[in-house]
BALOGU-312465 format. One record per atom (N, C-alpha, C, O): atom name; x, y, z. Coordinates in steps of 0.1 Angstrom, whole numbers. Atoms other than C-alpha are relative to their C-alpha. Layout:
REM residues N
+----+-------+-------+-------+
|  a |    px |    py |    pz |
+----+-------+-------+-------+
| CA |     X |     Y |     Z |
...
+----+-------+-------+-------+
REM end
This chain:
REM residues 179
+----+-------+-------+-------+
|  a |    px |    py |    pz |
+----+-------+-------+-------+
|  N |    -7 |   -12 |     5 |
| CA |    -7 |  -196 |   -27 |
|  C |    14 |    -5 |    -4 |
|  O |    20 |   -14 |     2 |
|  N |   -13 |     4 |     5 |
| CA |    25 |  -198 |   -46 |
|  C |    11 |     3 |    10 |
|  O |    10 |    12 |    18 |
|  N |   -11 |    -2 |    -9 |
| CA |    58 |  -201 |   -28 |
|  C |     8 |    11 |    -6 |
|  O |    11 |    12 |   -18 |
|  N |    -7 |   -12 |     4 |
| CA |    77 |  -168 |   -30 |
|  C |    12 |     2 |     9 |
|  O |    13 |    -2 |    20 |
|  N |   -11 |    -5 |    -9 |
| CA |   110 |  -154 |   -18 |
|  C |    -7 |    10 |     9 |
|  O |   -17 |    16 |     7 |
|  N |     6 |    -9 |   -11 |
| CA |   104 |  -133 |    13 |
|  C |     1 |    15 |    -5 |
|  O |    11 |    21 |    -5 |
|  N |     1 |   -14 |     3 |
| CA |    92 |   -99 |     2 |
|  C |     0 |     9 |    12 |
|  O |    -2 |     4 |    23 |
|  N |     0 |    -9 |   -11 |
| CA |    95 |   -69 |    24 |
|  C |   -11 |    10 |    -1 |
|  O |   -13 |    16 |   -11 |
|  N |    11 |   -10 |    -1 |
| CA |    66 |   -47 |    35 |
|  C |     5 |     9 |    10 |
|  O |     7 |     6 |    22 |
|  N |    -5 |    -9 |    -9 |
| CA |    79 |   -16 |    50 |
|  C |    -8 |    13 |     1 |
|  O |    -5 |    22 |    -7 |
|  N |     7 |   -12 |    -2 |
| CA |    54 |     9 |    61 |
|  C |    -8 |    -1 |    13 |
|  O |   -17 |    -9 |    14 |
|  N |     8 |     0 |   -13 |
| CA |    42 |    15 |    96 |
|  C |   -13 |     8 |    -4 |
|  O |   -13 |    19 |    -9 |
|  N |    13 |    -7 |     2 |
| CA |     5 |    23 |    93 |
|  C |    -2 |    10 |    11 |
|  O |    -5 |     7 |    22 |
|  N |    -1 |   -10 |   -10 |
| CA |     7 |    56 |   111 |
|  C |   -14 |     4 |     5 |
|  O |   -16 |     5 |    17 |
|  N |    14 |    -4 |    -4 |
| CA |   -31 |    64 |   111 |
|  C |    -8 |    -3 |   -12 |
|  O |    -5 |     0 |   -23 |
|  N |     9 |     2 |    11 |
| CA |   -60 |    52 |    91 |
|  C |    -9 |    13 |    -1 |
|  O |   -15 |    17 |     9 |
|  N |     7 |   -12 |     2 |
| CA |   -76 |    83 |    76 |
|  C |   -10 |    -2 |   -11 |
|  O |   -13 |   -14 |   -14 |
|  N |    10 |     1 |    11 |
| CA |  -102 |    90 |    49 |
|  C |     7 |     3 |   -14 |
|  O |     0 |     3 |   -24 |
|  N |    -8 |    -4 |    12 |
| CA |   -75 |   101 |    24 |
|  C |    14 |     1 |     5 |
|  O |    19 |    -9 |    11 |
|  N |   -12 |    -2 |    -8 |
| CA |   -42 |   115 |    35 |
|  C |    -2 |    14 |     7 |
|  O |    -9 |    23 |     2 |
|  N |     2 |   -11 |    -9 |
| CA |   -41 |   140 |    63 |
|  C |    13 |     8 |     2 |
|  O |    23 |     2 |     6 |
|  N |   -12 |    -8 |    -3 |
| CA |   -17 |   169 |    66 |
|  C |     2 |     0 |    15 |
|  O |    -7 |     5 |    23 |
|  N |    -2 |     2 |   -14 |
| CA |    -2 |   162 |   100 |
|  C |    -1 |    13 |     8 |
|  O |    -6 |    13 |    19 |
|  N |     0 |   -13 |    -7 |
| CA |     2 |   199 |   110 |
|  C |   -13 |     6 |     2 |
|  O |   -15 |    12 |    12 |
|  N |    13 |    -7 |    -1 |
| CA |   -34 |   209 |   104 |
|  C |   -12 |    -9 |     1 |
|  O |   -23 |    -5 |     6 |
|  N |    11 |     9 |     0 |
| CA |   -55 |   178 |   102 |
|  C |    -9 |     1 |   -13 |
|  O |   -19 |    -6 |   -14 |
|  N |     7 |    -2 |    13 |
| CA |   -67 |   189 |    67 |
|  C |     2 |   -12 |    -9 |
|  O |    13 |   -18 |   -10 |
|  N |    -1 |    11 |     8 |
| CA |   -75 |   161 |    43 |
|  C |     2 |     4 |   -15 |
|  O |    -3 |    15 |   -19 |
|  N |    -3 |    -2 |    14 |
| CA |   -63 |   159 |     7 |
|  C |    -5 |   -12 |    -9 |
|  O |    -1 |   -23 |    -5 |
|  N |     4 |    11 |     9 |
| CA |   -79 |   139 |   -21 |
|  C |    12 |    -6 |    -7 |
|  O |    22 |     2 |   -11 |
|  N |   -12 |     7 |     6 |
| CA |   -55 |   113 |   -36 |
|  C |    -4 |    -6 |   -13 |
|  O |   -16 |    -9 |   -16 |
|  N |     2 |     7 |    13 |
| CA |   -50 |    96 |   -69 |
|  C |    11 |   -11 |     0 |
|  O |    23 |    -8 |     3 |
|  N |   -10 |    11 |     2 |
| CA |   -33 |    62 |   -75 |
|  C |     1 |    -3 |   -15 |
|  O |    -9 |    -5 |   -21 |
|  N |    -2 |     3 |    14 |
| CA |   -18 |    57 |  -109 |
|  C |    12 |   -10 |    -1 |
|  O |    21 |   -10 |     7 |
|  N |   -11 |     9 |     3 |
| CA |     4 |    30 |  -123 |
|  C |    13 |     7 |    -5 |
|  O |    12 |    16 |   -13 |
|  N |   -13 |    -6 |     3 |
| CA |    41 |    40 |  -125 |
|  C |     6 |    -9 |   -11 |
|  O |     8 |   -21 |    -9 |
|  N |    -6 |     8 |    11 |
| CA |    56 |    28 |  -158 |
|  C |    15 |     1 |     1 |
|  O |    21 |    10 |     8 |
|  N |   -15 |     0 |     0 |
| CA |    93 |    20 |  -163 |
|  C |     6 |    12 |    -6 |
|  O |    17 |    16 |    -1 |
|  N |    -5 |   -12 |     6 |
| CA |    97 |    51 |  -184 |
|  C |    -1 |    12 |    10 |
|  O |     6 |    22 |     8 |
|  N |     2 |   -11 |   -10 |
| CA |    86 |    72 |  -154 |
|  C |    10 |    -1 |    12 |
|  O |     9 |     6 |    22 |
|  N |    -9 |     3 |   -11 |
| CA |   113 |    58 |  -131 |
|  C |     9 |    12 |     4 |
|  O |    14 |    13 |    15 |
|  N |    -8 |   -12 |    -3 |
| CA |   132 |    91 |  -134 |
|  C |    -6 |     9 |    10 |
|  O |     0 |    18 |    16 |
|  N |     7 |    -8 |   -10 |
| CA |   106 |   106 |  -111 |
|  C |     4 |    -4 |    14 |
|  O |     2 |     3 |    24 |
|  N |    -4 |     5 |   -13 |
| CA |   121 |    85 |   -83 |
|  C |    15 |     3 |     2 |
|  O |    23 |    -2 |    -6 |
|  N |   -14 |    -2 |    -4 |
| CA |   153 |    97 |   -67 |
|  C |     4 |   -10 |    10 |
|  O |    -3 |   -11 |    20 |
|  N |    -4 |    11 |    -9 |
| CA |   172 |    69 |   -50 |
|  C |     1 |     5 |    15 |
|  O |    -2 |    -2 |    24 |
|  N |    -2 |    -6 |   -14 |
| CA |   180 |    92 |   -20 |
|  C |   -13 |     1 |     8 |
|  O |   -13 |     2 |    20 |
|  N |    12 |    -3 |    -6 |
| CA |   143 |    96 |   -13 |
|  C |    -8 |   -13 |     4 |
|  O |   -18 |   -13 |    11 |
|  N |     7 |    13 |    -2 |
| CA |   134 |    58 |   -11 |
|  C |    10 |   -10 |     6 |
|  O |    22 |   -10 |     2 |
|  N |    -8 |    11 |    -6 |
| CA |   147 |    29 |    10 |
|  C |     1 |   -12 |   -10 |
|  O |    12 |   -18 |   -10 |
|  N |     1 |    11 |     9 |
| CA |   137 |     3 |   -16 |
|  C |     4 |     3 |   -14 |
|  O |     4 |    14 |   -18 |
|  N |    -5 |    -1 |    14 |
| CA |   150 |    -3 |   -51 |
|  C |   -13 |    -1 |    -9 |
|  O |   -16 |   -12 |   -13 |
|  N |    13 |     0 |     8 |
| CA |   118 |     7 |   -70 |
|  C |     3 |    -3 |   -15 |
|  O |    -6 |    -8 |   -22 |
|  N |    -3 |     4 |    14 |
| CA |   136 |     3 |  -104 |
|  C |     0 |   -15 |    -2 |
|  O |    -5 |   -19 |   -12 |
|  N |     0 |    15 |     1 |
| CA |   140 |   -34 |   -97 |
|  C |   -15 |    -4 |     0 |
|  O |   -18 |   -14 |    -7 |
|  N |    14 |     4 |     0 |
| CA |   103 |   -36 |   -89 |
|  C |    -7 |     3 |   -13 |
|  O |   -14 |    -5 |   -18 |
|  N |     5 |    -3 |    14 |
| CA |    95 |   -19 |  -122 |
|  C |     4 |    -9 |   -10 |
|  O |    -3 |   -12 |   -20 |
|  N |    -6 |     9 |    10 |
| CA |   117 |   -43 |  -140 |
|  C |    -4 |   -15 |     2 |
|  O |    -1 |   -23 |    -6 |
|  N |     3 |    14 |    -3 |
| CA |   103 |   -75 |  -124 |
|  C |   -14 |    -3 |    -7 |
|  O |   -24 |     4 |    -5 |
|  N |    12 |     4 |     7 |
| CA |    78 |   -92 |  -146 |
|  C |   -12 |    -3 |     9 |
|  O |   -10 |    -8 |    20 |
|  N |    12 |     2 |    -7 |
| CA |    42 |   -94 |  -134 |
|  C |    -3 |    10 |    12 |
|  O |   -14 |    11 |    16 |
|  N |     2 |   -10 |   -11 |
| CA |    47 |   -67 |  -107 |
|  C |    -5 |    13 |    -6 |
|  O |     0 |    18 |   -16 |
|  N |     5 |   -13 |     4 |
| CA |    28 |   -35 |  -109 |
|  C |     4 |    10 |    11 |
|  O |     2 |     6 |    23 |
|  N |    -3 |   -11 |   -10 |
| CA |    40 |    -3 |   -91 |
|  C |    -9 |    11 |    -2 |
|  O |   -11 |    16 |   -13 |
|  N |     9 |   -11 |     0 |
| CA |    15 |    23 |   -82 |
|  C |     6 |    12 |     8 |
|  O |    12 |     9 |    19 |
|  N |    -4 |   -11 |    -8 |
| CA |    22 |    58 |   -70 |
|  C |   -12 |     7 |     5 |
|  O |   -23 |     8 |    -1 |
|  N |    10 |    -8 |    -7 |
| CA |     1 |    78 |   -46 |
|  C |     3 |    15 |    -1 |
|  O |    14 |    19 |     4 |
|  N |    -2 |   -14 |     1 |
| CA |    -2 |   115 |   -53 |
|  C |   -13 |     7 |     5 |
|  O |   -23 |     1 |     7 |
|  N |    12 |    -7 |    -3 |
| CA |   -26 |   142 |   -42 |
|  C |    -5 |     7 |   -13 |
|  O |     2 |     9 |   -23 |
|  N |     6 |    -6 |    12 |
| CA |   -50 |   158 |   -67 |
|  C |     6 |    14 |    -2 |
|  O |     9 |    18 |   -13 |
|  N |    -6 |   -13 |     1 |
| CA |   -35 |   192 |   -58 |
|  C |    15 |     0 |    -5 |
|  O |    19 |     9 |   -12 |
|  N |   -14 |     1 |     4 |
| CA |     1 |   180 |   -64 |
|  C |     3 |   -13 |    -7 |
|  O |     8 |   -22 |    -1 |
|  N |    -1 |    13 |     6 |
| CA |     0 |   152 |   -90 |
|  C |    14 |    -4 |    -4 |
|  O |    16 |   -16 |    -8 |
|  N |   -14 |     4 |     4 |
| CA |    38 |   152 |   -96 |
|  C |     7 |    -5 |    13 |
|  O |    17 |   -13 |    12 |
|  N |    -7 |     4 |   -12 |
| CA |    48 |   148 |   -59 |
|  C |    -5 |   -13 |     5 |
|  O |   -17 |   -14 |     9 |
|  N |     4 |    14 |    -4 |
| CA |    48 |   111 |   -50 |
|  C |     0 |    -1 |    16 |
|  O |    10 |     2 |    22 |
|  N |     2 |     1 |   -15 |
| CA |    35 |   105 |   -14 |
|  C |     4 |   -14 |     4 |
|  O |     8 |   -16 |    16 |
|  N |    -4 |    14 |    -3 |
| CA |    41 |    67 |   -15 |
|  C |    -1 |    -9 |   -12 |
|  O |    -7 |    -5 |   -22 |
|  N |    -1 |    10 |    11 |
| CA |    46 |    36 |   -36 |
|  C |    -4 |   -13 |     5 |
|  O |    -2 |   -17 |    17 |
|  N |     3 |    14 |    -4 |
| CA |    33 |     1 |   -36 |
|  C |     3 |    -9 |   -13 |
|  O |     0 |    -5 |   -24 |
|  N |    -3 |    10 |    10 |
| CA |    45 |   -29 |   -56 |
|  C |    -8 |   -13 |     3 |
|  O |    -8 |   -18 |    14 |
|  N |     8 |    12 |    -2 |
| CA |    21 |   -58 |   -61 |
|  C |    -1 |    -8 |   -12 |
|  O |     3 |    -4 |   -23 |
|  N |     3 |     9 |    11 |
| CA |    11 |   -87 |   -82 |
|  C |   -14 |    -5 |     1 |
|  O |   -18 |    -9 |    12 |
|  N |    14 |     6 |     1 |
| CA |   -24 |   -98 |   -93 |
|  C |     3 |   -14 |    -3 |
|  O |     7 |   -18 |   -14 |
|  N |    -2 |    14 |     1 |
| CA |   -22 |  -135 |   -87 |
|  C |   -13 |    -7 |    -5 |
|  O |   -23 |     0 |    -9 |
|  N |    12 |     7 |     5 |
| CA |   -48 |  -162 |   -96 |
|  C |   -12 |     1 |     9 |
|  O |   -23 |    -1 |     5 |
|  N |    11 |     0 |    -9 |
| CA |   -69 |  -158 |   -65 |
|  C |     1 |    11 |    11 |
|  O |    -7 |    12 |    20 |
|  N |    -3 |   -10 |   -10 |
| CA |   -55 |  -128 |   -45 |
|  C |    10 |    11 |    -6 |
|  O |    15 |     8 |   -17 |
|  N |   -11 |   -10 |     4 |
| CA |   -33 |   -97 |   -48 |
|  C |    11 |    -2 |    11 |
|  O |     8 |    -2 |    23 |
|  N |   -12 |     2 |    -9 |
| CA |     2 |  -101 |   -33 |
|  C |     8 |    13 |     0 |
|  O |    12 |    18 |   -10 |
|  N |    -7 |   -13 |    -1 |
| CA |    19 |   -69 |   -20 |
|  C |    15 |    -4 |     4 |
|  O |    17 |   -11 |    13 |
|  N |   -14 |     2 |    -3 |
| CA |    57 |   -70 |   -22 |
|  C |     6 |    11 |     8 |
|  O |    13 |     8 |    18 |
|  N |    -6 |   -12 |    -7 |
| CA |    66 |   -35 |   -10 |
|  C |   -10 |    11 |     1 |
|  O |   -18 |    13 |    -8 |
|  N |     8 |   -12 |    -3 |
| CA |    49 |    -5 |     5 |
|  C |    10 |    10 |     6 |
|  O |    17 |     6 |    15 |
|  N |    -9 |   -10 |    -6 |
| CA |    68 |    27 |    12 |
|  C |    -6 |    14 |    -1 |
|  O |   -11 |    18 |   -12 |
|  N |     3 |   -14 |     0 |
| CA |    59 |    62 |    22 |
|  C |    12 |     8 |    -4 |
|  O |    23 |     4 |    -2 |
|  N |   -11 |    -9 |     3 |
| CA |    80 |    90 |     8 |
|  C |     7 |     4 |    12 |
|  O |     2 |     4 |    23 |
|  N |    -8 |    -3 |   -11 |
| CA |   108 |   101 |    30 |
|  C |    -6 |    11 |     9 |
|  O |    -5 |    10 |    21 |
|  N |     6 |   -10 |    -8 |
| CA |    90 |   132 |    41 |
|  C |   -13 |    -4 |     7 |
|  O |   -19 |     4 |    14 |
|  N |    12 |     5 |    -7 |
| CA |    60 |   111 |    53 |
|  C |     4 |   -11 |    10 |
|  O |    -4 |   -19 |    13 |
|  N |    -4 |    10 |   -10 |
| CA |    81 |    90 |    77 |
|  C |     5 |     8 |    13 |
|  O |     9 |    19 |    12 |
|  N |    -5 |    -5 |   -12 |
| CA |    91 |    96 |   113 |
|  C |    -9 |    10 |     7 |
|  O |   -20 |    12 |     3 |
|  N |     8 |    -9 |    -8 |
| CA |    79 |   120 |   139 |
|  C |    -4 |    13 |    -7 |
|  O |   -14 |    19 |    -4 |
|  N |     3 |   -13 |     7 |
| CA |    80 |   150 |   115 |
|  C |    -7 |    -2 |   -13 |
|  O |    -6 |     6 |   -22 |
|  N |     7 |     3 |    13 |
| CA |    60 |   133 |    87 |
|  C |   -10 |    11 |    -4 |
|  O |   -16 |    17 |     4 |
|  N |     9 |   -11 |     5 |
| CA |    41 |   157 |    65 |
|  C |   -14 |    -5 |    -1 |
|  O |   -24 |     2 |     4 |
|  N |    13 |     6 |     1 |
| CA |    11 |   134 |    58 |
|  C |    -2 |   -13 |     7 |
|  O |     8 |   -21 |     8 |
|  N |     3 |    12 |    -6 |
| CA |    -6 |   107 |    77 |
|  C |   -10 |    -8 |    -9 |
|  O |   -16 |    -2 |   -18 |
|  N |     9 |     8 |     8 |
| CA |   -25 |    78 |    61 |
|  C |     5 |    -5 |   -13 |
|  O |    -3 |   -11 |   -20 |
|  N |    -5 |     4 |    13 |
| CA |    -3 |    71 |    32 |
|  C |     0 |   -15 |    -2 |
|  O |    -5 |   -21 |   -11 |
|  N |    -1 |    15 |     1 |
| CA |     4 |    34 |    39 |
|  C |   -14 |    -6 |     0 |
|  O |   -17 |   -16 |    -7 |
|  N |    14 |     5 |     0 |
| CA |   -33 |    28 |    47 |
|  C |    -6 |     1 |   -13 |
|  O |   -14 |    -8 |   -18 |
|  N |     5 |    -2 |    14 |
| CA |   -42 |    43 |    14 |
|  C |     5 |   -10 |   -10 |
|  O |    -3 |   -14 |   -18 |
|  N |    -6 |     9 |     9 |
| CA |   -18 |    21 |    -4 |
|  C |    -6 |   -14 |     2 |
|  O |    -9 |   -21 |    -8 |
|  N |     6 |    13 |    -3 |
| CA |   -31 |   -11 |    13 |
|  C |   -15 |     0 |    -5 |
|  O |   -19 |   -11 |   -10 |
|  N |    14 |     0 |     4 |
| CA |   -67 |     0 |     6 |
|  C |    -1 |    -2 |   -16 |
|  O |   -10 |    -8 |   -21 |
|  N |    -1 |     1 |    14 |
| CA |   -57 |     3 |   -31 |
|  C |     2 |   -15 |    -4 |
|  O |    -5 |   -20 |   -13 |
|  N |    -3 |    14 |     3 |
| CA |   -44 |   -33 |   -31 |
|  C |   -13 |    -8 |     2 |
|  O |   -17 |   -17 |    -6 |
|  N |    12 |     6 |    -2 |
| CA |   -77 |   -44 |   -16 |
|  C |   -11 |     3 |   -11 |
|  O |   -18 |    -6 |   -15 |
|  N |     9 |    -4 |    11 |
| CA |   -97 |   -25 |   -42 |
|  C |     3 |    -8 |   -13 |
|  O |    -6 |   -13 |   -19 |
|  N |    -4 |     8 |    12 |
| CA |   -77 |   -42 |   -70 |
|  C |    -5 |   -14 |     2 |
|  O |    -9 |   -20 |    -8 |
|  N |     4 |    13 |    -2 |
| CA |   -85 |   -75 |   -54 |
|  C |   -15 |    -2 |    -2 |
|  O |   -20 |   -11 |    -9 |
|  N |    14 |     1 |     3 |
| CA |  -122 |   -68 |   -54 |
|  C |    -3 |     1 |   -15 |
|  O |   -12 |    -6 |   -20 |
|  N |     2 |    -2 |    14 |
| CA |  -120 |   -56 |   -90 |
|  C |     3 |   -13 |    -8 |
|  O |    -3 |   -15 |   -19 |
|  N |    -4 |    12 |     7 |
| CA |  -104 |   -89 |  -100 |
|  C |   -10 |   -12 |     4 |
|  O |    -9 |   -23 |    -2 |
|  N |     9 |    11 |    -4 |
| CA |  -132 |  -109 |   -83 |
|  C |     6 |    -8 |    11 |
|  O |     1 |   -20 |    13 |
|  N |    -7 |     8 |   -10 |
| CA |  -109 |  -120 |   -54 |
|  C |    -5 |     3 |    14 |
|  O |     1 |     0 |    24 |
|  N |     6 |    -2 |   -13 |
| CA |  -132 |  -108 |   -26 |
|  C |     8 |     9 |    10 |
|  O |     7 |     8 |    22 |
|  N |    -8 |    -9 |    -9 |
| CA |  -106 |   -83 |   -13 |
|  C |    12 |    -6 |     6 |
|  O |    20 |     0 |    13 |
|  N |   -12 |     7 |    -6 |
| CA |   -80 |  -109 |    -4 |
|  C |    13 |     6 |    -5 |
|  O |    16 |     6 |   -17 |
|  N |   -14 |    -6 |     3 |
| CA |   -45 |   -94 |    -2 |
|  C |     9 |    -7 |    10 |
|  O |     6 |    -8 |    22 |
|  N |   -10 |     6 |    -8 |
| CA |   -14 |  -112 |    11 |
|  C |    13 |     8 |     0 |
|  O |    15 |    15 |   -10 |
|  N |   -13 |    -6 |    -1 |
| CA |    19 |   -99 |    22 |
|  C |     9 |    -6 |    10 |
|  O |     4 |   -14 |    19 |
|  N |    -9 |     5 |   -10 |
| CA |    50 |  -107 |    42 |
|  C |     4 |    11 |     9 |
|  O |     8 |    22 |     5 |
|  N |    -2 |   -10 |   -10 |
| CA |    54 |   -87 |    74 |
|  C |    14 |    -2 |     7 |
|  O |    19 |   -13 |     7 |
|  N |   -12 |     2 |    -8 |
| CA |    85 |   -80 |    94 |
|  C |    -5 |    -4 |    14 |
|  O |   -16 |     0 |    18 |
|  N |     4 |     6 |   -13 |
| CA |    84 |   -97 |   128 |
|  C |    -5 |    11 |     9 |
|  O |   -16 |     9 |    16 |
|  N |     4 |   -11 |    -9 |
| CA |    82 |   -64 |   147 |
|  C |   -14 |     6 |    -3 |
|  O |   -19 |    13 |     5 |
|  N |    12 |    -7 |     4 |
| CA |    51 |   -53 |   127 |
|  C |   -12 |   -10 |     0 |
|  O |   -23 |    -5 |    -4 |
|  N |    11 |    10 |     0 |
| CA |    29 |   -85 |   130 |
|  C |   -12 |     5 |     8 |
|  O |   -23 |     6 |     2 |
|  N |    11 |    -4 |    -9 |
| CA |     8 |   -72 |   159 |
|  C |    -5 |    13 |    -6 |
|  O |   -17 |    16 |    -6 |
|  N |     5 |   -13 |     5 |
| CA |     7 |   -37 |   144 |
|  C |    -9 |    -2 |   -12 |
|  O |   -20 |     5 |   -13 |
|  N |     8 |     3 |    11 |
| CA |    -7 |   -50 |   111 |
|  C |   -14 |    -6 |     4 |
|  O |   -24 |    -3 |    -2 |
|  N |    13 |     5 |    -5 |
| CA |   -33 |   -70 |   130 |
|  C |    -9 |    10 |     5 |
|  O |   -21 |    11 |     3 |
|  N |     8 |   -11 |    -7 |
| CA |   -44 |   -40 |   150 |
|  C |    -4 |    11 |   -10 |
|  O |   -16 |    15 |   -10 |
|  N |     3 |   -12 |     9 |
| CA |   -42 |   -13 |   123 |
|  C |    -8 |    -4 |   -12 |
|  O |   -17 |     4 |   -16 |
|  N |     7 |     4 |    12 |
| CA |   -54 |   -32 |    93 |
|  C |   -10 |   -11 |     1 |
|  O |   -19 |   -13 |    -8 |
|  N |     8 |    12 |    -1 |
| CA |   -72 |   -62 |   106 |
|  C |     6 |   -12 |    -7 |
|  O |    -2 |   -21 |   -10 |
|  N |    -7 |    11 |     7 |
| CA |   -46 |   -85 |    90 |
|  C |     0 |   -12 |     9 |
|  O |     0 |   -11 |    21 |
|  N |     0 |    12 |    -7 |
| CA |   -45 |  -121 |   100 |
|  C |    13 |    -8 |    -5 |
|  O |    18 |    -6 |   -16 |
|  N |   -12 |     8 |     4 |
| CA |   -15 |  -144 |   101 |
|  C |    -4 |   -13 |    -6 |
|  O |   -14 |   -19 |    -3 |
|  N |     1 |    13 |     6 |
| CA |   -11 |  -175 |    79 |
|  C |     9 |    -9 |     7 |
|  O |    21 |    -8 |     4 |
|  N |    -9 |     9 |    -7 |
| CA |     3 |  -201 |   102 |
|  C |     9 |     7 |     9 |
|  O |     5 |    17 |    15 |
|  N |    -9 |    -6 |   -10 |
| CA |    33 |  -193 |   123 |
|  C |    11 |     9 |    -6 |
|  O |    18 |    15 |     1 |
|  N |   -10 |    -8 |     7 |
| CA |    54 |  -175 |    97 |
|  C |    -4 |    15 |     0 |
|  O |   -12 |    19 |     8 |
|  N |     2 |   -14 |     1 |
| CA |    54 |  -139 |    87 |
|  C |   -10 |     4 |   -11 |
|  O |   -13 |    16 |   -13 |
|  N |    10 |    -3 |    10 |
| CA |    29 |  -142 |    59 |
|  C |   -13 |     4 |     7 |
|  O |   -18 |    -2 |    16 |
|  N |    13 |    -5 |    -5 |
| CA |    -3 |  -122 |    66 |
|  C |    -9 |     2 |   -12 |
|  O |    -5 |     2 |   -24 |
|  N |    10 |    -3 |    10 |
| CA |   -35 |  -115 |    47 |
|  C |   -11 |     8 |     5 |
|  O |   -14 |     9 |    17 |
|  N |    12 |    -8 |    -3 |
| CA |   -64 |   -92 |    46 |
|  C |   -12 |    -8 |    -7 |
|  O |   -12 |   -10 |   -19 |
|  N |    12 |     7 |     5 |
| CA |   -97 |  -111 |    42 |
|  C |   -11 |    11 |    -3 |
|  O |    -9 |    23 |    -2 |
|  N |    11 |    -8 |     5 |
| CA |  -130 |   -97 |    29 |
|  C |    -4 |    11 |     9 |
|  O |    -6 |    23 |     5 |
|  N |     5 |    -9 |    -9 |
| CA |  -142 |   -80 |    60 |
|  C |    10 |    12 |     2 |
|  O |     6 |    24 |     1 |
|  N |   -10 |   -10 |    -2 |
| CA |  -109 |   -61 |    67 |
|  C |     2 |     8 |   -13 |
|  O |     3 |    21 |   -13 |
|  N |    -2 |    -6 |    13 |
| CA |  -105 |   -53 |    30 |
|  C |   -12 |    10 |    -3 |
|  O |   -10 |    21 |    -8 |
|  N |    12 |    -9 |     2 |
| CA |  -141 |   -39 |    28 |
|  C |     1 |    13 |     8 |
|  O |    -2 |    23 |     3 |
|  N |    -2 |   -12 |    -8 |
| CA |  -134 |   -16 |    57 |
|  C |    10 |    10 |    -5 |
|  O |     8 |    22 |    -5 |
|  N |   -11 |    -9 |     6 |
| CA |  -102 |    -3 |    42 |
|  C |    -5 |     7 |   -13 |
|  O |    -3 |    19 |   -14 |
|  N |     4 |    -6 |    12 |
| CA |  -117 |     3 |     8 |
|  C |   -11 |    10 |     2 |
|  O |   -11 |    21 |    -4 |
|  N |    10 |   -10 |    -2 |
| CA |  -148 |    20 |    22 |
|  C |     5 |    13 |     7 |
|  O |     0 |    24 |     5 |
|  N |    -6 |   -12 |    -7 |
| CA |  -126 |    43 |    43 |
|  C |     7 |     9 |   -10 |
|  O |     5 |    21 |   -10 |
|  N |    -8 |    -8 |     9 |
| CA |  -103 |    54 |    15 |
|  C |    -7 |     3 |   -14 |
|  O |    -3 |    12 |   -21 |
|  N |     7 |    -2 |    12 |
| CA |  -126 |    50 |   -15 |
|  C |   -15 |    -1 |     2 |
|  O |   -22 |   -10 |    -3 |
|  N |    14 |     1 |    -3 |
| CA |  -161 |    58 |    -3 |
|  C |    -9 |     0 |   -12 |
|  O |   -21 |    -5 |   -10 |
|  N |     9 |     0 |    12 |
| CA |  -175 |    62 |   -38 |
|  C |     1 |   -14 |    -7 |
|  O |    -7 |   -16 |   -17 |
|  N |    -1 |    14 |     6 |
| CA |  -164 |    26 |   -47 |
|  C |    -8 |    -9 |     8 |
|  O |    -8 |   -10 |    20 |
|  N |     8 |    10 |    -6 |
| CA |  -189 |    -1 |   -40 |
|  C |     6 |   -13 |    -2 |
|  O |     7 |   -18 |   -13 |
|  N |    -5 |    13 |     1 |
| CA |  -174 |   -34 |   -32 |
|  C |   -10 |   -10 |    -4 |
|  O |   -22 |    -9 |     0 |
|  N |     9 |    10 |     5 |
| CA |  -190 |   -63 |   -50 |
|  C |    -6 |    -9 |    11 |
|  O |   -14 |   -18 |     8 |
+----+-------+-------+-------+
REM end
């Protein structure tokens, strides 16, 4: 895999669901992932996000996707920045919307949904679901337990192999058949 500067992955996988789940009621909502274009950046208010998503949109080869619900297609639940590489998908950033963070989060399952999308893109590219990302030290064990991620060596680089990717994709995209 190519040498990269250390990207940040910032999303605690709160709960793996089958879509996104309204925390207050346990009700599930169907989601849609669409690519966010540079001209749509005005949909993102800086105060609502920790990361600089405009920079992600301006970085060559990176793709930014937004997660919305079918019921509210304008309200962004979370974002993911990734790159389709020669043999895997590399995730640079994952972030849930401000209202989906902390003890009072509105929806559960946002980050899991975004990682499942990256795995699905990997399958669609013929990469057998392989997804790599750089984790924060405090989240290494969490990503292993929540996603089935594995560490690459002793560093912070992690990856999702075919088995873990298949499980995520089948959970969030049950109508998609992995190759």
